[in-house]
Each structure stands twice: as C-alpha cells, then as structure tokens.
C-alpha positions in Angstrom: 65.3 -82.6 -300.3 61.9 -82.3 -298.5 59.1 -80.9 -300.7 58.8 -77.8 -298.5 62.5 -76.9 -299.1 62.1 -77.5 -302.9 59.3 -75.0 -302.9 61.3 -72.4 -300.9 64.2 -72.9 -303.4 61.9 -72.5 -306.3 60.5 -69.2 -304.9 64.0 -68.0 -304.1 65.3 -68.6 -307.6 62.2 -66.9 -309.1 62.7 -63.8 -306.9 66.4 -63.6 -307.6 65.9 -63.9 -311.3 63.4 -61.0 -311.2 65.8 -58.7 -309.1 68.7 -59.6 -311.4 66.8 -58.5 -314.4 65.9 -55.2 -312.8 69.2 -54.6 -311.1 71.1 -55.5 -314.3 69.1 -52.9 -316.1 70.2 -50.3 -313.6 73.8 -51.2 -313.8 73.8 -51.6 -317.6 72.2 -48.2 -318.2 74.9 -46.5 -316.2 78.0 -48.5 -317.3 77.9 -47.4 -320.9 78.1 -43.7 -320.1 80.2 -43.7 -316.9 83.6 -43.2 -318.6 82.2 -40.6 -321.0 80.5 -38.6 -318.3 83.7 -38.7 -316.3 85.6 -37.4 -319.3 83.0 -34.7 -319.9 82.8 -33.5 -316.3 86.6 -33.7 -315.6 87.7 -32.5 -319.0 90.6 -34.9 -318.8 90.6 -38.2 -320.8 93.1 -40.0 -318.6 90.6 -39.6 -315.7 87.8 -41.3 -317.7 88.4 -44.7 -316.2 88.2 -43.4 -312.7 84.4 -43.4 -312.7 84.2 -47.1 -313.3 87.1 -47.7 -311.0 85.2 -45.8 -308.3 82.1 -48.0 -309.0 84.3 -51.2 -308.7 85.8 -49.8 -305.5 82.3 -49.1 -304.2 81.4 -52.6 -305.0 84.4 -53.8 -303.0 83.6 -51.7 -299.9 79.9 -52.4 -299.9 80.5 -56.1 -300.3 81.8 -56.5 -296.8 79.0 -54.4 -295.4 76.4 -56.6 -297.2 78.1 -59.8 -296.1 78.1 -58.6 -292.4 74.4 -57.7 -292.7 73.5 -61.0 -294.3 75.4 -62.9 -291.6 73.3 -61.1 -289.0 70.0 -60.7 -290.6 69.8 -63.0 -293.8 69.9 -62.4 -297.5 66.8 -60.3 -297.9 67.9 -57.4 -295.7 71.5 -57.4 -297.0 70.6 -57.5 -300.7 67.9 -54.8 -300.2 70.5 -52.5 -298.7 72.6 -52.9 -301.7 69.8 -51.7 -304.1 68.9 -48.8 -301.8 72.5 -47.6 -301.8 72.6 -47.9 -305.6 69.5 -45.6 -305.9 71.5 -43.0 -303.9 74.3 -43.4 -306.4 72.1 -42.6 -309.4 70.9 -39.4 -307.8 74.5 -38.3 -307.0 75.7 -39.1 -310.5 72.9 -37.0 -312.0 73.7 -34.2 -309.6 77.4 -34.4 -310.6 76.5 -34.1 -314.3 74.4 -31.0 -313.7 76.8 -29.2 -311.4 79.9 -30.6 -313.2 81.6 -31.6 -310.0 84.0 -34.5 -310.6 84.4 -35.7 -306.9 80.6 -35.9 -306.6 80.5 -38.1 -309.7 83.1 -40.4 -308.2 81.1 -40.7 -304.9 78.0 -41.4 -306.9 79.8 -44.1 -308.9 80.9 -45.7 -305.6 77.3 -45.9 -304.4 76.3 -47.3 -307.8 78.7 -50.1 -307.1 76.4 -51.2 -304.3 73.9 -52.6 -306.8 76.7 -54.6 -308.4 77.6 -55.9 -305.0 73.9 -57.0 -304.4 73.7 -58.6 -307.8 77.0 -60.5 -307.2 75.9 -61.7 -303.8 72.5 -62.8 -305.3 74.3 -65.6 -307.1 75.4 -67.1 -303.8 71.9 -66.7 -302.4 70.7 -69.0 -305.2 72.9 -71.8 -303.8 71.9 -71.6 -300.1 69.4 -74.4 -300.5 70.8 -76.1 -303.7 71.6 -79.8 -303.8 75.4 -80.3 -304.3 74.9 -81.7 -307.8 72.9 -78.5 -308.8 75.0 -75.7 -307.3 76.5 -74.6 -310.6 73.1 -74.8 -312.4 71.3 -72.7 -309.8 74.0 -70.2 -309.4 74.4 -69.8 -313.2 70.6 -69.3 -313.6 70.7 -66.2 -311.5 73.8 -65.0 -313.3 72.0 -65.6 -316.6 69.0 -63.6 -315.5 71.2 -60.4 -315.6 71.3 -60.8 -319.4 68.0 -59.1 -320.1 68.5 -56.0 -318.1 72.3 -55.7 -318.7 72.0 -56.0 -322.5 69.0 -53.6 -322.6 70.6 -51.1 -320.2 73.5 -49.8 -322.4 71.1 -49.3 -325.3 69.2 -46.8 -323.2 72.0 -44.2 -323.6 70.3 -43.0 -326.8 66.8 -42.7 -325.3 68.4 -41.3 -322.2 69.5 -38.3 -324.2 65.9 -37.6 -325.2 64.6 -38.0 -321.7 67.4 -35.8 -320.4 66.4 -33.1 -322.9 62.8 -33.3 -321.8 63.6 -32.7 -318.2 66.4 -30.2 -318.7 69.3 -32.5 -317.8 72.7 -32.9 -319.5 72.5 -35.6 -322.3 74.8 -38.1 -320.6 72.8 -38.1 -317.3 69.6 -39.4 -318.9 70.7 -43.0 -318.7 71.0 -42.7 -314.9 67.2 -42.0 -314.7 66.6 -45.5 -316.1 69.2 -46.9 -313.7 67.3 -45.5 -310.7 64.0 -46.9 -311.8 65.5 -50.4 -312.3 67.1 -50.4 -308.9 64.0 -49.1 -307.2 61.9 -51.9 -308.7 64.6 -54.5 -307.7 64.5 -53.2 -304.1 60.7 -53.5 -304.0 60.7 -57.1 -305.3 63.5 -58.2 -302.9 61.7 -56.8 -299.9 58.4 -58.4 -300.7 59.3 -61.7 -302.3 62.4 -63.1 -300.7 60.5 -64.8 -297.9 61.4 -67.1 -296.2 65.0 -66.1 -296.3 67.1 -68.9 -297.9 70.2 -68.4 -295.8 68.2 -68.6 -292.5 66.5 -71.7 -293.7 69.7 -73.3 -294.9 71.4 -72.6 -291.5 68.4 -74.2 -289.7 68.6 -77.3 -291.9 72.4 -77.5 -291.4 72.0 -77.5 -287.6 69.7 -80.5 -287.9 72.5 -82.4 -289.5 75.1 -81.2 -287.0 75.8 -83.3 -283.8 74.3 -81.4 -280.9 72.5 -79.0 -283.2 74.3 -75.9 -281.9 75.1 -72.8 -284.0 78.7 -71.6 -283.9 79.3 -69.4 -280.9 81.7 -67.1 -282.8 81.4 -65.3 -286.1 83.5 -66.9 -288.9 86.2 -64.7 -290.3 86.4 -64.8 -294.0 90.1 -63.9 -293.9 90.8 -66.8 -291.6 88.8 -69.2 -293.8 90.8 -68.0 -296.7 94.2 -68.6 -295.0 93.1 -72.1 -293.8 91.8 -73.4 -297.1 94.0 -73.5 -300.2 91.1 -74.3 -302.5 89.3 -71.1 -301.4 92.5 -69.1 -302.1 92.8 -70.5 -305.6 89.1 -69.8 -306.3 89.5 -66.2 -305.1 92.6 -65.7 -307.2 91.0 -67.2 -310.4 87.9 -65.0 -309.9 89.9 -61.9 -309.2 92.1 -62.2 -312.2 89.2 -63.0 -314.6 87.3 -60.0 -313.4 90.3 -57.7 -313.6 90.9 -58.7 -317.3 87.3 -58.0 -318.1 86.9 -54.7 -316.3 90.1 -53.1 -317.4 89.4 -53.7 -321.1 85.7 -53.1 -321.0 85.8 -49.8 -319.2 88.1 -48.2 -321.8 86.5 -49.6 -324.9 84.0 -46.7 -325.2 86.9 -44.3 -325.1 88.7 -46.3 -327.8 85.6 -46.2 -329.9 85.1 -42.5 -329.3 88.6 -41.9 -330.7 87.3 -43.3 -334.0 84.2 -41.1 -333.7 81.8 -43.9 -333.2 78.2 -42.8 -332.4 77.0 -43.1 -328.8 74.3 -45.6 -330.0 77.0 -47.8 -331.6 79.1 -47.7 -328.4 76.1 -48.8 -326.4 75.5 -51.6 -328.9 79.1 -53.0 -328.5 78.8 -52.8 -324.7 75.5 -54.7 -325.0 77.2 -57.4 -327.1 79.9 -57.6 -324.4 77.4 -58.0 -321.6 75.4 -60.5 -323.7 78.6 -62.6 -323.7 78.9 -62.3 -320.0 75.6 -63.8 -319.3 73.9 -65.5 -322.2 75.7 -68.9 -321.9 75.6 -69.0 -318.1 73.2 -71.9 -317.7 75.3 -74.0 -320.0 78.4 -73.0 -318.1 76.8 -73.9 -314.8 75.8 -77.4 -316.0 79.3 -77.9 -317.4 80.8 -77.0 -313.9 78.4 -79.5 -312.3 79.4 -82.2 -314.7 83.2 -81.7 -315.2 84.3 -79.6 -312.3 85.6 -76.0 -311.9 89.2 -76.5 -313.0 88.6 -77.3 -316.7 86.0 -74.7 -317.1 88.3 -72.1 -315.5 91.0 -73.1 -317.9 88.7 -72.8 -320.9 87.7 -69.3 -319.6 91.4 -68.3 -319.7 91.8 -69.5 -323.3 88.7 -67.5 -324.3 90.0 -64.4 -322.6 93.3 -64.6 -324.4 91.5 -65.0 -327.7 89.3 -62.0 -327.0 92.3 -59.8 -326.1 94.0 -60.7 -329.4 90.9 -59.6 -331.3 90.2 -56.4 -329.5 93.8 -55.4 -329.1 94.3 -55.5 -332.9 91.1 -53.5 -333.7 91.3 -50.0 -335.0 89.7 -47.0 -333.2 86.0 -46.7 -333.7 83.6 -49.5 -334.6 84.8 -52.8 -336.1 83.7 -56.5 -336.2 86.9 -57.6 -334.5 86.2 -55.3 -331.6 82.6 -56.4 -331.3 83.6 -60.1 -331.4 86.5 -59.5 -329.0 84.3 -57.8 -326.5 81.7 -60.6 -326.8 84.4 -63.3 -326.1 85.7 -61.1 -323.2 82.3 -61.5 -321.6 82.2 -65.3 -322.3 85.6 -65.8 -320.8 84.6 -63.8 -317.7 81.4 -66.0 -317.4 83.4 -69.2 -317.5 85.9 -68.1 -314.9 83.4 -66.4 -312.5 80.8 -69.3 -312.5 83.6 -71.9 -312.1 85.2 -70.1 -309.1 81.9 -69.0 -307.5 80.7 -72.6 -307.5 84.0 -73.7 -305.9 83.7 -71.1 -303.1 80.2 -72.4 -302.3 81.2 -76.0 -302.3 84.1 -75.4 -300.0 82.0 -73.6 -297.3 79.0 -74.2 -295.1 75.8 -72.1 -294.5 77.4 -70.6 -291.4 80.7 -69.6 -293.1 79.4 -68.7 -296.6 78.5 -65.0 -296.1 82.0 -64.3 -294.6 84.0 -66.1 -297.2 81.8 -65.0 -300.1 82.2 -61.4 -298.9 85.9 -61.5 -298.7 86.2 -63.3 -302.1 84.1 -60.6 -303.8 86.0 -57.9 -302.0 89.3 -59.1 -303.4 87.8 -59.5 -306.8 86.5 -55.9 -306.8 89.7 -54.5 -305.5 91.7 -56.2 -308.2 89.4 -54.9 -310.8 89.5 -51.4 -309.3 93.3 -51.4 -309.7 92.9 -52.7 -313.2 90.4 -50.0 -314.2 92.5 -47.2 -312.8 95.6 -48.6 -314.6 93.5 -48.9 -317.8 92.9 -45.2 -318.1 96.6 -44.4 -317.7 97.6 -47.0 -320.2 95.1 -45.9 -322.9 96.0 -42.3 -322.3 99.7 -43.3 -322.9 100.7 -46.3 -324.9 97.1 -46.9 -326.1 94.4 -49.5 -326.2 96.5 -52.2 -327.8 99.0 -52.0 -324.9 96.1 -52.3 -322.5 95.0 -55.6 -324.1 98.6 -56.8 -324.0 98.8 -56.0 -320.2 95.5 -57.8 -319.6 96.9 -60.9 -321.4 99.5 -61.2 -318.7 96.7 -61.5 -316.1 94.9 -64.0 -318.3 98.0 -66.2 -318.3 97.7 -66.1 -314.5 94.2 -67.5 -314.9 95.7 -70.4 -316.9 98.1 -71.2 -314.0 95.4 -70.9 -311.4 93.2 -73.4 -313.3 96.1 -75.9 -313.4 96.6 -75.5 -309.7 92.9 -76.0 -308.9 93.0 -79.2 -311.0 96.1 -80.6 -309.2 94.6 -79.7 -305.8 91.2 -81.3 -306.5 92.9 -84.4 -307.9 95.0 -84.8 -304.7 91.8 -84.5 -302.6 90.1 -87.2 -304.6 93.2 -89.4 -304.3 93.3 -89.0 -300.6 89.6 -89.9 -300.3 
C-alpha cells in the first residue's frame, strides 16, 4: 500500500476510535435505564422491553438511510447524520420522562438507535482502506474502542440521578444528559477529522485496478447482492442470530435484577460488565479471524453464548456472581460472532458494493434483535427470565449450524481454486 494511503488509514482509524468512545458513552448511558424508564412511564412491566426494542428498530430503519447517504456522499456525512439523529433522541427521551408520555419515549428511543447505527457502520469504515490480511484487526480495533464509553456509560445512571435532581428532572432521565453530550462530541469529531473520506478514496483506488477505470453506472442493490452470494447470506444470518441472543437477554436483565431489589448502581455495574465482554477482547478476536478465518471463530462464539445462557438462566433474581459472569460471557459470544461475520461481509464485497450490502446486513441484524427484544418482555412477564434464556439458547444453536455452513462453503471455494 502506498505511503499516502497508509497515512489516510491511520488517520481514519484514529478518528473512528475517538468517535466510538464518545458514541459508546452516549449509548451506554441510555441503555442501562431504557427499560426502567419505560416501565416507570408506562406503568406496565411487560412493556419495559419495548424501549430497547424501539431503539433496535430505530437502528434498523436508520441503517438503510445511512447506507444510502454514504453510498452517495461518503462515510463522513453518513456517520455524522447518525450522531445528529441520536442527539434528537436524547432530547425526546428526556421530554417523555418529564411529561410521562410513553409513545414519545418510544420515538426518542428510535432516534437513539441512530447512534448505534453510526457506531455499527463505523466498523466497516475502518476496513475501506485495509489490507486483506488486516481487515479483522482494523475492524476489531474500532469495535474495541467502544469499550471505554460503553462501560463507563451505564455507571452514569447513579450520577445521572444527582444531575437530574440539580436541574429538576425525573431521576431516570439524568443519564440521557450524559448521552447527549457524548453524541454531540462524537458528531463534532466526525465532521472535523474524517478527511479525506476513506470510502471515496477506496473507490478511487479500486477504479485504478479495474479495466477501463469506470465506476458502476447503476447503484448496487444490497438485497440483490444478498440473493446472489450464499456466503453473504450466511454472514448475515450468523450476525443476526448472535445479536438477537445478546439483545433479548441483555435488555431484560435490569428487570430481572429489579425483581430481586438490586440497587440501580449494581444494575449499572452488571450491564457495564456485560458491555466490557462485548468489546474488551475485540482486537484478539480480529487477529484470530485474520489468522483462522470466520467459521471457527463464529462457532466458538456460539459455544460461549450457550455457556452464558446456562449461567444467567439459572441465576436468582437480584444480583449474583452467576448473573454477572453470564452477562460477561454473553458479551464475549456476541463479539466473536459479530467480528467474524462483519469481516466476512467486507471480504465478500467491493468498495462500490459495500455500503449497500453492509446496510442490508445491519438492517436484518437489527430487525431480528428488535423481534427478540419485544418477545423478551413478554416472556419475562410470563414464564420468566429462565424461560427467556432457554428460548435464546435455541437461537444460539442456530449460530452453531451457521458456523458449520460457513466452514463447508469456504472449504468448497478453496477446493475449487
């Protein structure tokens, strides 16, 4: 790779690491109180999971918008739009808590999902100029950067109560003030620092290697790409199932702990431990994918997910070491599956098709998680938290089957070559 491109990639990674820290702070601060604020505002426990479900649904809807904007204008404008919409979401969530209007809270949660969409798409931006042998490493570095903000964020629920009291807001809305500040800072860094745009540079470099040097005359359809490429379909399936397992259990864990009268600060700590598991080992996971491929790492992720569900599903209400360890491993399993499948999506696409296929893949992932989050509230409100973990285990078995299919497909490709 020419020295100039190496410098652009280095600047890109540094910028994305910064915005991931700030954006992760914004998401993490809100995620630990979403379900509890929904329960408080609605007055119905079975509706508690709908706030996070709305956030996941918002992520899904905004993902396609960001993909379209990035396809037309590059990563900088698209990712900045995601953070701007997230700021709007924090304002609406606070307003809903003050006025106690549940539909407004759901709309605010949907806009908050835009920041998650921007953070998710940032991992792909990290690979636009990566060497093939370093895709997993570069992608995982940006995923890892979310650790700082995401782990710190849930622990702001306690200080958030104090800040809310100072400004006359309901206690559970204080965390959203921290969310807004983090997202605003991420927006500023993205607008100023992501220059030159990595996707635009990558497309220009790709054209140099293309006979005739002509850009595609028609926009690539992510759905068409998915239909045509079995490897992309398997990657999307593995990522969607891994994410659904994680979201469905994570979103109802605060309610499970509240049933045992755990303090808000302890709930925030457990969610922080979970988020730590999601991101702390990311660089090692990325290097493992580069070395051994996506299939074995996805399979390992499925095994870790099943172990986590066994631990959390057998924990009693409130706080316990089995629940804390289970939630930590739930995050680790998600990390293994997400990085393995994300790297696979990037490897199976080109700079001109990546925004479209990445957008569709993340859309399907978010929609699957939205369904899982909605079902989680109903299950916990009925059979209970243990039943939720058992249902999630069925999805984790699906991840095992997907990993095996990816392994067979990649082996057949190597044999054909």
